[in-house]
N, C-alpha and C positions, 0 to 999 in steps of 0.2 A: 253847645255841651258835646265834645266827641265822648265818643263809645268807650275809652280807656280811660277817660276822666271820671265819667262816671262810672264804669266798675268801679275804680281806685277808691271815691270821694262812697260810695255806698258799701263796699268791704271795711271799712275805716268805721263805719257807723255801727255795721251791724255787729263789729269787735265788741265797740266801746260797749254795747247795749247789752252783749251776752255778760260783758267783766263786770256790768252794773250790779246785774239780777245774780249773777250770783255771787255777789256782796252784800244782797239782798236790799240793794238800792232800787225797789220798783218804780217809784216816781221817775227819777230820773230816769230810768230803761224806757221807761213810757216817752221821756221826752226825744231821747234817742231813737226810738221807733217811728215816733212821730216826722221826726228830722227823716227818716227811711222814704216813709211814704211821701211827705215831699215833694224829697228828690228825685224819685220814682215819676213820678207828677207833672216836675220839671222836665225831666227829660223827654216824657211822652208827650208834652207840649212842643218842646222843640225839634222833632221829627216830625210831628203836623206841621209847623211851619214850614221847615224844610223842603217837605212834599209839597206843601202849597208852594212855595217859592219855586222848584222846580215845574210845577203846572202853570206857574205864570212863565216859566224863561219857555218851555215848550208850546205856548199861545201865542208868545213873541214870533215863532221860528211860522207857526201856522199860518199867522195872521199874514205874513212878510212874503210866505209861497202861493198863500191863494189873493194877496193884492187885497184885500179886504182891511184894508186898517181903517177904511171911514168910517165914522160911525153909522148905521144902520146896514151894513151891508157884509158882515158879518157872519159866516157860512154856519149851517145846526149844528156841527158838531164844535164849535169855537164857541154859539152861544152855551152849548151845554156844557165845556169845562167852564166857562166864566162865570156862569151859574152855578158850579160846585165849589168854588176856586171863594165866591162870596157867603155860603152856607158856614156857620158857625165851627166851629171844632166840634163840637158835640151832638150836632147833628150829621156831619160827615161820618162821624165813629158812628154811631147809632145806626144810618141809612148804609153803610159801608157793613155793622154785623148784622141787621137785619135782611138786608139781598143774599148775603151768606148759609145762612139758615133756612134762607125760602128758594134757594138754589136758584135766583135770578143772576142774570150776567151784570157783573161788577163793571166799573168804571178806569181807568189806570191809578187815577187819584184812591178811590173807593178802597181797590187794591192791596195797595200802601200802608191803609189804614185799618186793616181786618191783624187780630192778636191773637195768634194760638197756642195751647198749652203745650206742655210736652208729650203731650197725651193726643195732639192734633185735634182737640175740641176746641171749639171758638170761644174766645174768652168776651165776658159781656163788658164793655165801657163802663170804665170805671166811676163816672157819672152815674148813669144808667145802676150800675151795682147798687152806688151811695141811694138811690132814690128808692131803689128795691127796700133796703136794708133801713131806710126811713119808714116808710108806711109798714114794712114788720114792726117796728118799733112801738109805732100809733097804736096797732092793735096789740102787744104783747112788750106791754112798759117794761117790765121784768127785765125782759133781753134786751130794753132798747138802753135802761140805764147801767147795765153791767160794764163793767170795767171791759172795752174791746184791745185786743191785740192781733199782731199779724205777723205768727214768727214762723217761716216754712221748715218743719220739722219736730220734732218732739221736745214742747217746752216744759221746763222741769220749774214751778217756784215752792220755795219753801214756806210752807204756813206752818203760822207761833200757835203750839198747842196748850203750852202753859210755862210761867217761870218754879222750876221746882224748888229752888234755893236762894236767898240772897235777893229779894226785891227790897224796894225801895221803904228805907226808914229810916227815923230819926235817932241820930247814936249820940255818944256820950261825951267829953272831950279823952281825945287817946284813945277811944274805942277803934279797935279795926275794922274796919268797911269788908264786909262779905263780899264774897264775889258770886255775882249774878248768874246762875246756872239757869239756862233756856234750853225745854224741849219743840223739836220741832219734826215736822214731818213733812214728805216731800208730797206736791202736788204736781202729778205728771201728765199735761195734756199731750194725748198722739196722735190727734185727728179720729174723728168718724166721717164716715163717708155718710153724704144725705141725699137724696138724687128724689127724682119724680118727672115720670112718664106722662109728654102730654102729646094726645094723638088729637088729630083735624083733619078732615076732609080736604082735595086739594081746592074744592068750593071755598073753604074758609082761607087756604093759603094764598089764594089767588087777590086778597083784600090787600089795600092800601098798607104801605111801609106804616102809615104812624096807626092806622087801627090794628094793624099787625100787632106793634109792639106796645101797647096799650092793652091787649089783650095777652100776648106772652107774659108781662112785668103783670100784671094781677092775679095771673096763673103761678106763677113761682111764687105772689106774698102769698095768695090763700094757703097752699100747698106745703110748698118747703117753710112758711112764714111760721104755720101750724104746727110743722114738726120740731123745728127747735124752740118754738113760745111754748110749750108744751112740756117740751123735755127738761127745760131747763129747771124744772120742779118734781117732773119724775123719770127721767131717765134712769137707764138700769147702770150706767157707769162702765160696762162693757163694748157693747156695741154702739151705745148712745151716749150723748153727755153724763154725765153724772148731776143725777136730780139736787134741788136743794132739802128737798122735803124730808129725804130717808137720814142722810147723816145729820141733819140739823137734829131730827128726834132722837139719834144715837148720842150725839152730844149734848142730851139733856134739851137744848134751843127748844122747847115745846112747853106748850099748854093746850091739856084737853078740856073739851068744855060739852055736856050734855046736850047731844041735840034732840033730843025729847022737849027738853024744857026750853032750848034757846040760849042763845047768845047772849049774856049778860056782859051788866058793867067790869064788874071784877075780874073775868073771864079776859079782856081787854085789857086792861089796866097791869096783868100778871102778864100779860105778854109782852106789854109795852117792858114792860121793868127788865125782862132778859135782854132788852140791845145794850149792849155797853154804851158806855155814855160817851166816847170817844167818837162814837158811830151814827149817834143822834144826829146830827145836822145831816140832814141831806136823806133823812130817813123816810118812807112810805108805808101805805099801805096796800097790798095788792090781791086782790079777789075777784073770780069772775061775775057777771051782771048778776045772775040768780041770787048769787050769795050776797054781795054789794044791798041789793036793793031787798031782799028777805031775811037777811040778817044784820048786816052794819045799820041798816039805815031804818032800824026800829029799836037800836039800844036806848036804853030810857036811862036819867040819872038818877040818881036818890030820890027826888022831890018831883018825877015821874016827867021833866022834858027829854026832848028826845037831844043827841048829843053831835048826831051829823047833819052838817052843814052844807048844803048844796054849795059850792064852789067851782066852776071852772077854768079860772083863773090862776090857778096852781098847778095844773099839769093833769089835774084829775077830774074826777065829779062832785066833787066835797072832802070835809076835812073833820077830819075826828082827832079830838083833843091836840090838836095843831097841827095833824099829819095829814098831809096828801091822799086822798084815796083814789086809786088809779083801777078801774076796770081791766081787766088782764084773761082774756080768754082761756091760758094757758093752764088756768089755777083751779084744779079740781073742785066740783061741789063741795060746798061746805068749808070749806080749807081757806084761811088764809095768813098771807105770808110778809111779815113786817120785819122792816128794818133797811139799811143801806144797802141797795143793791151793788153800787160800784163800788164799795172796800170787800164786800161778802162772799161777791162772785164775778168768775172772769170765762169770758167769750174768745178763743183764739182761732183765727178763722189760718188754717196753712192752705186752703188755695180757694179763690171766689169762685162765684158761678158759673159756669160753663156753662156749653149746649153742643150736644149731638145731633143729630139727623138722621132718619131712615125712612125710606119709602116704599110703601107696600104697594105696586100696583095694582096687582087685584081687587083689594079691599079698596083703594084709590082715597087712600088716606099716607100722611105724613105724621110721624114721631118725631117728637122734640124729647132728648132725654136732656133736663136742668141736675146740674151734678155740682156739690162745693165737698170740700174737706174742712169741717169745723170741730170744737173739742171745750167742752165747759164743763167747772168745777166750783165748787165751794174754797172760799180762800179764805176766809176767816168766821168761825163760828158765830162767834160773840156781836157780827155786824146781824145777824138775821135770826129769827125766834117764826116758827110756824104755830098755828093754832090750829088745830086740827079737833072732829067730833071724837069722841071716844070711840074703842072698836066695838 
């Protein structure tokens, strides 16, 4: 795929997605944006294969010049190049990234497979990014279940607030049909900076590439994951995500319970009743580990039987009223969020995680700055409800 063809196709898809968003056709827009991602991945894969092909051409020339075509007679340089070509694309990309941030010398092939952002920070390979997001989603399932978008810029989504007049009803013969009037508000996702500074000694930096990447991934998951996993609930909406809890309370999507008396059967059923019917399919219950086992697991029915059923097959630790119960470390103590995260909350990634490095020779340490630009907000209050202790 040539660069000009790639750019032309990508521009067309982005414009189509933007038009669909403006027409409130969000599902269709999501399909177009997924096509953009697929096109990006395809173009990246083509470039990697072309780089590998060029490496093979160079290998042939080196072999002829050294008269070492016969098996077992290859020079050390040739063996290294051959081994690199045989590496999978994912390993090649990850090795190139790791060597760059570790300050190690790269081969020609690896240099061709390092991607830089506009600010010259090194971009984490796509498959590594997906692995990190997957690990974050396991620890923070509400973030994982939320609808994901990747729009480079300010994303504006219309959020339906109410039907002010003209809702559906039965009509008598020849009775004029009322015109439906809807009230919408805008959800603007501008992008908030998320960063984590990781400092390691030169000794740690000297570890193997595999060990270093495992360490770096885990640090990013533990730190950046903890931030985005909690701020989808409690973010201030200014310098952070718009957390779901505050707008849900403002919209009346809240049920309060007496923390002293403990969570009761009726508290939970009242909360479940606030999730609109059209969002019930795909709904789940999110709470941190302490709240799940100290509150939800102890709810009893009227005849004294526990309602919580341990079940790990549904993507959580158990079930309540048929809803999957998911342990989410981002939810505050005592608070429970119920609903359809995919329909009720959206996360837009403006810029994926990049890495910038700096060395302190006196302290003999290397600093790795993980940086991303993301935003999140509630898109449908009726899809979610918060169950919280009375203030």
